[in-house]
C-alpha positions, 0 to 999 in steps of 0.5 A: 415159499408159503407164509402161513399165519398160524397163531394170534395172541389175544390179550386177556385178564383172566386166563382160566375165564378166557380158556372157558369162553373160547373152549366151552362157549365158542367150541375152540379145541384146546391144543395145550395149556402149558404153565412154564412158571407162575409168571408164564402160561400159554393156552393155545386154542384152535377153532374147528377147521382152522389152520390158525390158532389163538393164544391166551395166557399170562406173560405172553404179551404186553397188550392191554386185555381187550385191546385186540380188535378186528379178529375174524372167523369165517363160516358158510352160514352166518345166521346158523353161526349166530343161532349156535353162538346164542345157544351156547350163551354167547352175547352176539349182535345182529347179522349185518351186511357191509355196504357203501354206507357201512354196516346195516342190519341184514334183510332176511332175504339178503345174499350174505356171501362175503358181506354178511357179518356178526359181531361179538366180544370176548369177556375182556372186550376183544372184538371179533366178527364172524363173516359168511363166505359161501363161495370164493373166486 
């Protein structure tokens, strides 16, 4: 039996602002925006090429907006991803490399496969990282 992770709830304070950030700034596809009532709304968005979506909304969870940390996207070139996000107006950190001492600035010539990361947060402070994976075993 396969067990697939397909939806992660991201707690936000303003659904329309979050929808705009994820769709317009990050380029996620808007799968649907469903308002059941004045107290219940689901907006499902999916990163291009991903099998897992996020849901932002009203009345969908009890988490505090901004409390979701450690969400991770994977790309094959984290430096190119950084340039794209910057061009879309996303505030991102510097590319970092994970090592025995934690995260440090990535040298320009570093092999970033599996160890290159780029941190950013959404407008509510939910924490994301972009990881470079260019090959898998």
